[in-house]
Every structure is written in structure tokens, then in C-alpha cells.
C-alpha positions, 0 to 999 in steps of 0.5 A, spaced: 153 328 802 152 335 806 145 335 802 144 328 804 146 329 811 140 330 816 144 329 822 144 333 828 152 334 830 150 339 836 148 333 840 155 330 841 159 337 840 162 337 847 164 330 846 167 331 839 171 337 842 174 333 848 181 330 848 179 323 850 180 317 845 173 316 842 171 309 839 165 310 835 162 304 834 157 303 828 154 297 824 153 296 817 147 299 816 143 304 812 148 309 809 154 307 814 159 309 809 156 316 808 155 317 816 162 315 817 165 320 812 161 326 814 162 325 822 170 324 820 169 331 816 166 334 823 172 331 827 178 331 823 179 339 824 179 337 832 183 331 832 186 325 828 181 320 825 182 313 823 177 308 820 179 301 823 176 295 819 178 288 816 184 287 811 182 287 804 186 281 803 182 277 808 175 281 807 174 282 800 171 288 798 174 292 803 178 295 798 173 300 797 175 303 804 182 304 802 180 307 795 175 312 799 180 314 804 185 315 799 180 319 794 176 323 799 182 325 804 188 323 801 195 325 805 195 330 810 188 330 811 188 328 819 184 322 816 187 315 815 185 307 816 188 301 820 187 294 818 185 289 823 192 286 823 197 286 829 200 292 826 194 296 825 191 294 832 197 297 835 196 303 831 189 303 833 191 302 840 196 308 840 192 313 837 186 312 842 191 313 848 193 319 845 186 322 843 184 320 836 177 318 834 177 311 831 171 308 827 170 301 828 164 296 826 162 291 831 158 287 827 164 284 823 167 277 825 172 273 821 171 266 825 164 264 828 169 260 833 171 267 836 164 270 837 159 269 843 152 269 842 147 275 844 140 276 843 138 281 838 132 283 835 128 276 837 134 272 835 141 270 836 147 274 833 154 272 834 159 278 835 166 279 837 168 283 844 173 286 840 170 293 841 169 293 849 176 290 849 179 295 845 176 301 849 178 297 856 185 297 854 186 304 852 181 308 856 177 310 850 170 312 851 165 308 846 160 312 842 155 308 839 152 310 832 148 308 827 146 311 820 139 311 818 135 312 812 132 319 812 127 322 806 129 320 799 135 317 795 141 317 799 138 321 805 141 319 811 141 321 819 146 319 824 143 317 831 148 317 837 147 313 843 150 315 850 157 315 850 161 311 856 167 308 859 169 301 860 170 300 867 175 296 869 173 290 873 175 290 881 177 283 880 181 281 874 180 274 873 179 272 866 172 270 866 170 276 870 173 281 865 170 277 859 163 277 862 164 285 863 166 285 855 160 281 854 155 286 858 158 292 854 157 289 847 150 287 849 149 295 851 152 297 844 147 292 840 141 294 845 142 301 842 142 299 835 136 294 836 132 300 837 133 302 830 134 296 826 128 292 829 124 296 824 129 297 819 132 290 818 132 291 810 138 296 811 143 292 814 149 290 809 145 292 803 147 299 802 154 298 797 149 295 792 144 301 793 149 306 792 153 303 786 146 301 783 149 295 781 145 290 785 142 284 781 136 280 784 135 273 783 130 270 778 125 266 781 121 261 778 114 260 781 115 254 785 121 257 788 117 263 790 111 259 793 116 255 797 119 261 800 112 263 801 111 257 805 117 258 809 115 265 811 108 263 813 110 257 817 115 261 821 112 262 829 114 269 829 109 270 823 103 266 825 098 268 830 098 264 836 094 258 837 092 259 844 090 265 848 090 266 855 085 271 858 088 274 864 083 279 866 079 275 870 086 274 875 087 281 876 
């Protein structure tokens, strides 16, 4: 993983050395597992590190994270995990208040009815406000981070956004607090958008890549033609039907 990692950690070294709680927000994009593992390696001599993610009992497939943590770090490594259960959430909040670094994946949700919609890559995306809420309630600093492909094979580079604190609203009415959390989550995803808008292929596609187990569906000629027609009829793909020349109004 070290030979595949092209990240410049010097960009955030002052932040990594800080004793503030740090909530690292990274989406399921590119080699995000490798990015998490390598940043955890940088962080663990400095502070406690936790991976916060969905309980495998309710998120099938997440047991890979449990296995990764136990195999890669084991006990007494200063790296642990917390599931999104009441017990795990209490652990995450307590650790953030005491200066730990915690990885969280903001693009995850279990129930669409618990999400709000944000504009993202010219579309609408459902997201939860949990990242902002967790940072606000613990005083932790949010560090947006995204894993991007770099070079060939498993090469990757972690990109970092500007870290920030979630300010407490001057007035505590629920709608004002929620609006502020919504603004924070939009800020995080705006950072992701800079990279993902041209790399959408690498979203939620890397576990199969790493295991080399991805199987592609066999499509008949008719199915391919139907799919092509749907793509070509998409308004974002078609050229505009009418163009207004505004140069005469300058």
C-alpha cells in the first residue's frame, strides 16, 4: 500500500498533530479503503483512531471492515472500529471529545426517509446530516477527504479539503440548527464534487476491483440497443435544440 500511495500528508501534518477531535469525512470513492488504511497508519502514533461505519448486521458486506481492522492492526494498535449502533455512537462521541480521529462515510444511509436532498453533480443526491451533527455535538473539526485513482493498478492519492469547525447557531431553534447542518453537508459534498464529477465511474466500485471478482452482466443485442437509446435521449447528453446568441446584447 505504501508503494501505491501518492498522497502528500505534509499538506495536513499540522492538523494531524493537533489534539482536537478530528472527523475525517470520506466517501466510497476509488480506493477509499486504502486511503483510510494509510491515513490511519499516519495518525495512530499521534492519537487514537476509529473507523465508524454501519453494523454488518444491517449493512451486509461491512464485515470486511471488521476483518480488515482485526487483521491489519489487531489489538494494542491504537486503531479500532465503532458501528452505527447506540453503543458505537456513544463511543464515537466520547472519543472525539477526547481528541481521537474518526473516519466516517457521509454518503451512507439506511432509510431514505431520514435523508435530505442536495444538488450534486447536476443531479439530486439523498444524504444524511449525521456528519455535521456528530461534529457539532462533540466540537470536533471536520476534514473532508477523498481517494482518487493515481497512475496504474491500485495507485491512489488522497485529496484533502479545508478543515473546519461546525459553528453553533446563535439561536437554537430546531429548524435553524438543521439548516446549518444541511449547509455543512453541502459544503462537504461540494468538495467531493470537484473530483467525482469527472470520476463517477469510481464510486462504489472498488471492492470488486481489489478482489478481482467483479462479474459483468451478459446483455443481448436488443438490450444494448435499448440502453443506448435511453442514454442518447438523456437531455444532458443531447445537444441543445435552441441556441440564443447573446453577443448582440453586450
